[in-house]
C-alpha positions as CSV (number, residue, x, y, z in Angstrom):
1,M,-171.9,69.7,-68.3
2,T,-172.1,73.1,-66.7
3,S,-169.4,75.7,-66.1
4,T,-169.2,78.4,-63.4
5,A,-167.4,81.6,-64.3
6,A,-164.8,82.7,-61.7
7,V,-166.0,85.4,-59.4
8,R,-163.7,88.4,-59.6
9,T,-162.6,89.8,-56.2
10,R,-163.8,93.3,-55.7
11,H,-160.8,95.8,-55.8
12,V,-161.0,98.8,-53.6
13,V,-158.5,101.7,-53.6
14,V,-158.1,103.6,-50.3
15,I,-156.6,107.0,-50.8
16,G,-154.8,108.1,-47.6
17,A,-153.0,106.0,-45.0
18,G,-153.8,107.9,-41.9
19,I,-155.6,105.9,-39.2
20,A,-159.0,106.4,-41.0
21,G,-157.6,105.0,-44.3
22,L,-155.8,102.1,-42.6
23,A,-158.9,101.2,-40.6
24,A,-161.0,101.2,-43.8
25,A,-158.4,99.0,-45.5
26,H,-158.4,96.6,-42.5
27,R,-162.2,96.3,-42.5
28,L,-162.4,95.9,-46.3
29,L,-159.9,93.0,-46.2
30,A,-161.9,91.3,-43.5
31,R,-164.9,91.6,-45.9
32,G,-163.0,89.8,-48.6
33,A,-162.0,92.7,-50.8
34,S,-158.7,93.2,-52.6
35,V,-157.2,96.5,-51.3
36,T,-154.6,99.0,-52.5
37,V,-153.8,101.9,-50.2
38,L,-152.1,105.0,-51.7
39,E,-150.4,107.5,-49.5
40,A,-148.7,110.7,-50.7
41,A,-146.3,110.9,-47.7
42,D,-143.4,108.7,-47.2
43,R,-144.9,107.1,-44.1
44,V,-148.3,105.8,-42.8
45,G,-150.1,107.2,-39.8
46,G,-151.0,110.8,-40.6
47,K,-151.2,112.7,-37.4
48,L,-150.2,109.7,-35.3
49,L,-146.4,109.6,-35.0
50,A,-144.2,107.6,-32.7
51,G,-140.7,109.0,-32.0
52,E,-137.9,109.1,-29.5
53,I,-136.2,111.7,-27.3
54,A,-133.1,111.1,-25.2
55,G,-133.4,107.4,-25.9
56,V,-137.0,107.3,-24.6
57,R,-139.9,106.3,-26.9
58,V,-142.6,109.0,-27.0
59,D,-145.6,110.1,-29.1
60,L,-144.9,113.2,-31.3
61,G,-148.7,113.4,-32.1
62,A,-151.8,112.2,-30.4
63,E,-150.9,110.3,-27.2
64,S,-154.2,108.7,-26.0
65,L,-157.3,106.9,-27.1
66,L,-160.8,107.6,-25.7
67,A,-161.5,104.2,-24.2
68,R,-165.2,104.8,-23.6
69,R,-165.7,104.7,-27.3
70,P,-164.9,101.2,-28.4
71,E,-163.6,101.6,-31.9
72,A,-160.0,102.5,-31.4
73,V,-159.3,100.2,-28.5
74,A,-161.0,97.4,-30.4
75,L,-158.9,98.0,-33.4
76,A,-155.7,98.0,-31.3
77,R,-156.7,94.6,-29.9
78,E,-157.5,93.2,-33.4
79,V,-154.0,94.1,-34.6
80,G,-152.2,92.5,-31.7
81,L,-151.7,95.4,-29.3
82,A,-153.9,94.1,-26.5
83,D,-151.1,93.5,-24.1
84,R,-149.6,97.0,-24.7
85,L,-152.8,99.0,-23.9
86,Q,-152.4,100.9,-20.7
87,P,-154.5,103.5,-18.8
88,P,-152.8,106.7,-17.6
89,A,-150.9,106.3,-14.3
90,T,-152.7,109.4,-13.1
91,A,-155.9,111.0,-14.3
92,S,-155.6,114.2,-12.3
93,A,-154.8,117.4,-14.2
94,S,-154.6,121.1,-13.5
95,L,-155.5,124.5,-15.0
96,W,-152.9,127.2,-15.1
97,T,-155.1,130.2,-14.6
98,R,-155.3,133.4,-12.5
99,G,-151.6,133.0,-11.7
100,A,-151.5,129.5,-10.3
101,L,-151.9,125.8,-11.1
102,R,-155.4,124.9,-9.9
103,P,-156.9,121.4,-9.7
104,M,-159.1,120.6,-12.7
105,P,-162.7,120.8,-11.5
106,K,-164.9,117.8,-11.5
107,G,-168.6,117.7,-12.2
108,H,-168.8,119.4,-15.6
109,V,-169.5,118.6,-19.2
110,M,-166.8,120.0,-21.4
111,G,-166.3,122.8,-18.8
112,V,-170.0,123.5,-18.3
113,P,-170.8,122.9,-14.6
114,G,-174.0,121.5,-13.0
115,T,-173.5,123.8,-10.0
116,A,-171.5,126.9,-9.3
117,Q,-169.7,125.0,-6.5
118,A,-168.1,122.7,-9.1
119,L,-166.0,125.6,-10.3
120,S,-165.1,127.1,-7.0
121,G,-161.4,127.9,-6.9
122,V,-161.2,128.5,-10.6
123,L,-163.7,131.3,-11.1
124,S,-164.1,134.6,-9.3
125,E,-166.9,135.2,-6.9
126,D,-168.7,137.2,-9.6
127,G,-168.3,134.3,-12.0
128,L,-169.8,131.8,-9.5
129,R,-172.8,134.1,-8.9
130,R,-173.3,134.3,-12.6
131,I,-173.6,130.5,-12.8
132,E,-176.3,130.6,-10.1
133,A,-178.3,133.1,-12.2
134,D,-178.8,130.5,-14.9
135,A,-181.7,128.9,-13.1
136,D,-183.7,132.2,-13.2
137,L,-183.1,133.0,-16.9
138,P,-185.7,132.4,-19.6
139,R,-185.1,129.5,-21.9
140,T,-182.5,130.1,-24.7
141,E,-183.3,128.3,-27.9
142,V,-180.5,126.5,-29.6
143,G,-182.2,126.1,-33.0
144,E,-180.4,123.9,-35.6
145,D,-177.0,124.8,-34.1
146,V,-175.3,127.4,-32.0
147,A,-171.7,128.3,-31.1
148,V,-170.6,126.6,-27.8
149,G,-169.1,129.8,-26.3
150,E,-172.0,132.0,-27.3
151,F,-174.6,129.7,-25.8
152,V,-172.7,128.9,-22.6
153,A,-171.7,132.6,-22.0
154,R,-175.4,133.6,-22.4
155,R,-176.5,131.1,-19.8
156,V,-173.7,131.0,-17.2
157,G,-171.3,133.8,-18.1
158,R,-168.2,134.4,-20.2
159,E,-165.9,133.4,-17.3
160,V,-167.0,129.8,-17.6
161,V,-166.2,129.8,-21.3
162,D,-162.9,131.7,-20.9
163,R,-161.5,129.8,-18.0
164,L,-162.7,126.2,-18.6
165,V,-164.6,125.6,-21.9
166,E,-161.9,127.3,-24.0
167,P,-158.9,125.3,-22.8
168,L,-160.9,122.0,-22.9
169,L,-162.1,122.5,-26.4
170,G,-158.7,123.9,-27.4
171,G,-157.1,120.7,-26.4
172,V,-159.3,118.8,-28.9
173,Y,-159.8,121.2,-31.8
174,A,-157.3,124.0,-31.2
175,G,-160.3,126.1,-32.0
176,D,-162.2,129.1,-30.7
177,A,-165.2,128.2,-28.4
178,Y,-167.1,131.2,-29.6
179,Q,-167.0,129.8,-33.2
180,L,-167.2,126.0,-32.6
181,S,-170.5,124.2,-33.2
182,M,-172.2,122.9,-30.0
183,R,-174.1,120.4,-32.1
184,S,-170.9,118.9,-33.6
185,A,-168.3,119.5,-30.9
186,V,-170.4,118.8,-27.8
187,P,-173.4,116.9,-29.1
188,Q,-174.5,115.5,-25.7
189,L,-174.8,119.1,-24.4
190,F,-176.6,120.3,-27.5
191,E,-179.1,117.5,-27.1
192,A,-179.7,118.2,-23.4
193,A,-180.0,122.0,-24.1
194,Q,-182.9,121.2,-26.5
195,T,-185.0,119.7,-23.7
196,H,-184.1,121.8,-20.6
197,S,-184.7,125.4,-19.9
198,S,-181.7,125.7,-17.6
199,L,-178.2,124.8,-18.8
200,T,-177.0,123.8,-15.3
201,E,-180.1,121.6,-15.1
202,A,-179.2,120.0,-18.4
203,V,-175.7,119.3,-17.2
204,R,-177.1,117.7,-14.0
205,A,-179.4,115.5,-16.1
206,L,-176.4,114.4,-18.2
207,Q,-174.4,113.6,-15.1
208,A,-177.3,111.6,-13.6
209,R,-177.6,109.6,-16.8
210,A,-173.8,108.9,-16.9
211,A,-173.9,107.8,-13.2
212,G,-176.8,105.5,-14.0
213,A,-174.8,103.9,-16.9
214,A,-172.0,103.3,-14.4
215,A,-169.4,103.1,-17.2
216,A,-166.6,100.8,-16.2
217,G,-162.9,101.2,-16.9
218,P,-160.7,104.1,-17.6
219,V,-161.8,107.1,-19.8
220,F,-158.5,107.0,-21.8
221,M,-156.0,104.4,-22.8
222,G,-152.5,104.7,-24.1
223,I,-150.3,102.2,-25.9
224,E,-146.8,101.1,-24.7
225,G,-144.4,102.5,-27.2
226,G,-146.9,105.3,-28.2
227,V,-150.3,105.6,-29.9
228,G,-148.2,106.3,-33.0
229,T,-147.5,102.6,-33.1
230,L,-151.2,101.8,-33.8
231,P,-151.1,102.8,-37.5
232,L,-147.9,100.8,-37.9
233,A,-149.6,97.7,-36.5
234,V,-152.7,98.2,-38.6
235,A,-150.5,98.6,-41.7
236,E,-148.7,95.4,-40.8
237,A,-152.0,93.6,-40.4
238,V,-153.2,95.0,-43.8
239,R,-150.1,93.7,-45.5
240,A,-150.4,90.3,-43.8
241,R,-153.8,89.9,-45.2
242,G,-152.6,90.7,-48.7
243,G,-153.3,94.4,-48.9
244,E,-150.9,96.6,-50.8
245,I,-149.8,99.9,-49.2
246,V,-147.8,102.3,-51.4
247,T,-146.3,105.4,-49.8
248,G,-144.8,108.4,-51.6
249,T,-147.5,108.1,-54.2
250,A,-150.0,111.0,-54.6
251,V,-153.2,110.5,-56.4
252,T,-153.6,113.2,-59.1
253,D,-157.0,112.3,-60.6
254,L,-160.1,110.4,-59.7
255,R,-162.7,109.6,-62.4
256,R,-165.7,107.4,-62.9
257,A,-165.2,104.7,-65.5
258,P,-167.6,102.2,-67.2
259,D,-166.4,99.4,-64.9
260,G,-166.0,101.4,-61.7
261,W,-163.3,104.1,-61.0
262,R,-160.0,105.2,-62.5
263,V,-157.4,106.3,-60.0
264,V,-154.4,108.1,-61.4
265,T,-151.0,108.6,-59.7
266,G,-147.8,110.0,-61.1
267,G,-146.7,106.6,-62.3
268,R,-149.8,104.6,-63.1
269,A,-153.6,104.4,-63.4
270,L,-155.5,101.9,-61.3
271,R,-158.9,100.4,-61.9
272,A,-161.1,100.1,-58.9
273,D,-164.5,98.8,-58.2
274,A,-164.8,101.2,-55.3
275,V,-162.8,104.0,-53.7
276,V,-162.5,105.3,-50.2
277,V,-161.2,108.9,-49.9
278,A,-159.6,109.2,-46.5
279,L,-157.9,112.6,-46.9
280,P,-158.0,116.0,-45.1
281,A,-160.6,118.3,-46.6
282,P,-158.4,120.3,-49.0
283,A,-156.8,117.2,-50.6
284,A,-160.2,115.5,-50.8
285,A,-161.7,118.6,-52.4
286,A,-159.1,118.6,-55.1
287,L,-159.7,114.9,-56.0
288,L,-163.5,115.1,-55.9
289,R,-163.8,118.3,-57.9
290,A,-164.3,116.6,-61.2
291,E,-167.0,114.1,-60.2
292,A,-168.6,115.8,-57.2
293,P,-168.0,119.5,-57.5
294,A,-170.6,120.5,-54.9
295,A,-169.2,118.2,-52.3
296,A,-165.7,119.5,-53.2
297,A,-166.8,123.1,-52.7
298,D,-168.0,122.3,-49.2
299,L,-164.8,120.4,-48.4
300,A,-162.7,123.3,-49.7
301,A,-164.4,125.7,-47.3
302,V,-163.4,123.7,-44.2
303,A,-160.9,125.7,-42.1
304,Y,-157.9,124.1,-40.3
305,A,-155.8,125.0,-37.2
306,S,-152.1,124.4,-37.1
307,M,-150.1,123.6,-34.0
308,A,-146.7,122.6,-32.8
309,L,-145.6,120.1,-30.1
310,I,-142.5,120.8,-28.1
311,T,-141.1,117.7,-26.4
312,L,-138.4,118.1,-23.7
313,A,-136.3,115.6,-21.8
314,Y,-134.6,116.3,-18.4
315,R,-132.5,114.6,-15.9
316,R,-134.8,113.3,-13.2
317,A,-132.4,114.7,-10.5
318,D,-133.0,118.2,-11.9
319,V,-136.8,118.1,-11.9
320,R,-139.5,118.7,-9.2
321,L,-142.9,118.7,-10.9
322,P,-146.3,119.1,-9.3
323,G,-148.4,115.9,-9.2
324,G,-150.8,114.9,-11.9
325,S,-150.7,114.4,-15.7
326,G,-150.1,118.1,-16.6
327,F,-152.2,121.2,-17.2
328,L,-154.3,123.2,-19.6
329,V,-154.0,126.9,-20.2
330,P,-156.9,129.2,-20.9
331,P,-156.2,131.7,-23.7
332,V,-157.5,134.5,-21.6
333,D,-154.5,134.2,-19.3
334,G,-152.2,135.4,-22.0
335,H,-149.6,132.7,-22.0
336,T,-148.2,131.2,-25.2
337,I,-148.4,127.4,-24.6
338,K,-152.0,126.0,-24.5
339,A,-151.2,122.8,-22.6
340,S,-148.4,120.7,-21.0
341,T,-148.3,117.0,-20.4
342,F,-146.0,115.5,-17.8
343,A,-145.5,112.5,-20.0
344,S,-143.4,110.5,-17.5
345,Q,-146.0,111.0,-14.8
346,K,-149.0,110.3,-17.1
347,W,-147.7,107.1,-18.7
348,A,-145.9,104.4,-16.7
349,W,-144.3,103.0,-19.8
350,I,-142.5,106.2,-20.5
351,A,-141.2,106.4,-16.9
352,A,-140.0,102.8,-17.1
353,E,-138.1,103.4,-20.4
354,D,-135.4,105.4,-18.4
355,P,-136.1,106.0,-14.7
356,D,-133.4,108.7,-14.8
357,T,-135.1,110.8,-17.5
358,V,-138.3,112.9,-17.3
359,V,-140.2,113.7,-20.5
360,L,-142.6,116.7,-20.8
361,R,-144.7,117.9,-23.7
362,A,-146.0,121.4,-24.4
363,S,-148.2,122.6,-27.3
364,V,-148.7,125.9,-29.0
365,G,-151.0,127.1,-31.7
366,R,-154.8,127.8,-31.8
367,Y,-157.1,128.5,-34.7
368,G,-156.1,131.9,-36.2
369,E,-152.7,132.0,-34.4
370,T,-150.0,132.0,-37.0
371,A,-147.3,134.3,-35.7
372,V,-146.0,131.9,-33.0
373,L,-145.8,129.0,-35.5
374,D,-143.7,131.1,-37.8
375,R,-141.0,131.2,-35.2
376,P,-138.0,128.8,-35.6
377,D,-137.7,125.7,-33.4
378,P,-135.2,127.2,-30.9
379,D,-137.7,130.0,-30.2
380,L,-140.5,127.6,-29.6
381,V,-138.4,125.6,-27.2
382,A,-137.5,128.8,-25.4
383,V,-141.2,129.8,-25.2
384,A,-142.2,126.4,-23.8
385,R,-139.4,126.5,-21.2
386,H,-140.4,130.1,-20.2
387,D,-144.0,129.1,-19.6
388,L,-143.2,125.8,-17.9
389,R,-140.9,127.7,-15.5
390,A,-143.6,130.3,-14.8
391,A,-146.2,127.5,-14.2
392,T,-144.2,124.9,-12.3
393,G,-140.8,126.5,-11.3
394,L,-139.0,124.2,-13.7
395,A,-135.7,126.0,-14.4
396,A,-133.4,123.1,-15.4
397,E,-131.7,122.8,-18.7
398,P,-133.2,120.0,-20.8
399,V,-130.9,117.3,-22.1
400,A,-132.8,117.0,-25.4
401,T,-135.6,118.8,-27.2
402,A,-137.8,118.1,-30.2
403,V,-140.3,120.3,-32.1
404,T,-143.0,118.6,-34.2
405,R,-145.1,120.8,-36.4
406,W,-148.6,119.9,-37.5
407,A,-149.5,122.3,-40.3
408,D,-153.3,122.4,-40.8
409,G,-153.6,119.5,-38.4
410,L,-157.1,120.0,-37.0
411,P,-160.3,120.6,-39.0
412,Q,-162.6,123.2,-37.4
413,Y,-166.2,122.5,-36.7
414,P,-168.0,125.9,-36.9
415,V,-171.7,126.4,-36.5
416,G,-173.4,124.5,-39.3
417,H,-170.7,121.9,-39.6
418,H,-173.3,119.1,-39.2
419,A,-175.3,120.4,-42.1
420,R,-172.2,120.7,-44.3
421,V,-171.2,117.1,-43.6
422,A,-174.7,115.9,-44.4
423,R,-174.6,117.8,-47.8
424,I,-171.2,116.2,-48.6
425,R,-172.4,112.7,-47.8
426,E,-175.6,113.2,-49.7
427,R,-173.6,114.2,-52.8
428,I,-171.0,111.5,-52.5
429,A,-173.8,108.9,-52.0
430,A,-175.1,109.7,-55.5
431,L,-171.8,108.3,-56.9
432,P,-171.9,104.5,-56.6
433,G,-168.7,102.9,-55.3
434,L,-167.4,106.1,-53.5
435,A,-167.2,106.8,-49.8
436,V,-165.3,109.3,-47.6
437,C,-164.0,109.2,-44.1
438,G,-161.7,111.0,-41.7
439,A,-161.4,113.6,-39.0
440,V,-163.3,116.3,-41.0
441,Y,-166.6,114.5,-40.7
442,D,-167.6,113.1,-37.3
443,G,-164.9,113.9,-34.8
444,V,-161.2,114.5,-34.6
445,G,-160.3,111.8,-32.0
446,V,-158.9,108.4,-33.0
447,P,-162.1,106.5,-32.2
448,A,-164.0,109.0,-34.3
449,C,-161.7,108.4,-37.3
450,V,-162.0,104.7,-36.9
451,A,-165.8,104.8,-36.6
452,S,-165.9,107.1,-39.7
453,A,-163.8,104.5,-41.6
454,H,-166.0,101.6,-40.6
455,A,-169.2,103.5,-41.6
456,A,-167.7,104.3,-45.0
457,V,-166.9,100.6,-45.7
458,D,-170.4,99.6,-44.5
459,L,-171.9,102.2,-46.9
460,L,-169.9,100.7,-49.8
461,D,-171.4,97.3,-48.8
462,G,-174.9,98.8,-48.9
463,G,-175.3,99.4,-45.2
464,P,-176.1,103.1,-44.5
465,E,-176.8,102.5,-40.8
466,G,-173.3,103.4,-39.7
467,V,-173.3,106.8,-41.4
468,R,-176.8,107.5,-40.2
469,G,-175.7,106.6,-36.6
470,L,-172.7,109.0,-36.8
471,M,-174.8,111.8,-38.1
472,A,-177.5,111.3,-35.4
473,A,-175.0,110.9,-32.6
474,P,-171.4,112.0,-33.5
475,V,-168.5,110.3,-31.9
476,R,-167.6,112.1,-28.6
477,S,-164.0,112.9,-29.3
478,L,-162.9,114.1,-25.9
479,H,-164.4,112.9,-22.6
480,G,-167.4,111.1,-24.1
481,G,-169.8,111.8,-21.3
482,A,-170.6,113.9,-18.2
483,G,-168.8,114.6,-15.1
484,E,-165.2,114.0,-16.2
């Protein structure tokens, strides 16, 4: 007679219940693991937050998913949101620059044009001539990495950076284009610049490649009820599969143990076969300091930008807005808000919630800007209304307002970020049963965070290909290709 010992199910603790942590938990459960998710806040979702204003459901955080990267849209479908995915009702946007709302140019890669004509109407005549000079300049080497603004300004002039690259990158990272890494923030442009002597020629090559791929479908997708409902749906799916999610529970210590890992919270200690740390860099650094001090030091050095989102609701009868989905604001123009979204025009589901109400969003806060964020909520509402009136003529009194603050919401990707992430991962890989994921590593967009989570789970299962793929070709966290 023979006996077979019972096989113990692997227990994995996921620390952090933002979209990366929840996506990791969802994938782990699909692989047959037992999962506990620990979250210090009193809710799941991190920077994704669904809310309401004047009885209308809205997003109070990120509002769209890059659809040309598959990870986030696929996750939404897996957790039952397929019938609520919606493309924007309008994809046209504007720039508020040089005293007017101007149509967002086409034919560029993150603001870098393939021809001077592509930016006609946005740049001055001198700025357009400077773009044309790029073809005659000697090659500019990019080396291991280079700041986006520095490289682009050297090739096609500062006006391109200040009027277009800055507001586009600011919408993703709330960062400074003259400090952001081209290799990490605009990897497709970095790759093209390595093989072309002219920047405009490199952009045209990217555009031709994108046209040849003939990508189908919308660039972005939203979710009826808000992108903030995605983490709620993932959390529900995790619980339905037997996963445990505990909110209001901060992890205070993480240590290796003879049988795996010991995860300590204020109220208990958990044994884990493996751990996924899905936290912002400062919190991850604090937890990893004991077992991975060098990785923790790199994480502690990551800078963050803070921002605030002002949401305003108006009576439709009082509002006459320009067409399109909203506008971006170059910092060089000296205005306080950095962008505005005409939410009721961009998303059909918001317009349908209450046809008599119009919802707008405005954002403030860039890396290094702290004074504006120190102002009280009523002042931020007043600032948003002032700039909206100057840009669009909107003078009506809103029926409701809401201010949502995201302190240290966006990690910055300076020159050398790629190398920093590689060092962190190398040091974490030396500790069996430990993986990291989140916005600090491979991109700040939702698809980037989901891809990072999937790669972390695959790494725990002995498959390093996902991480290698992200390091070789980071997730494009904004437009994902040329010519948007």
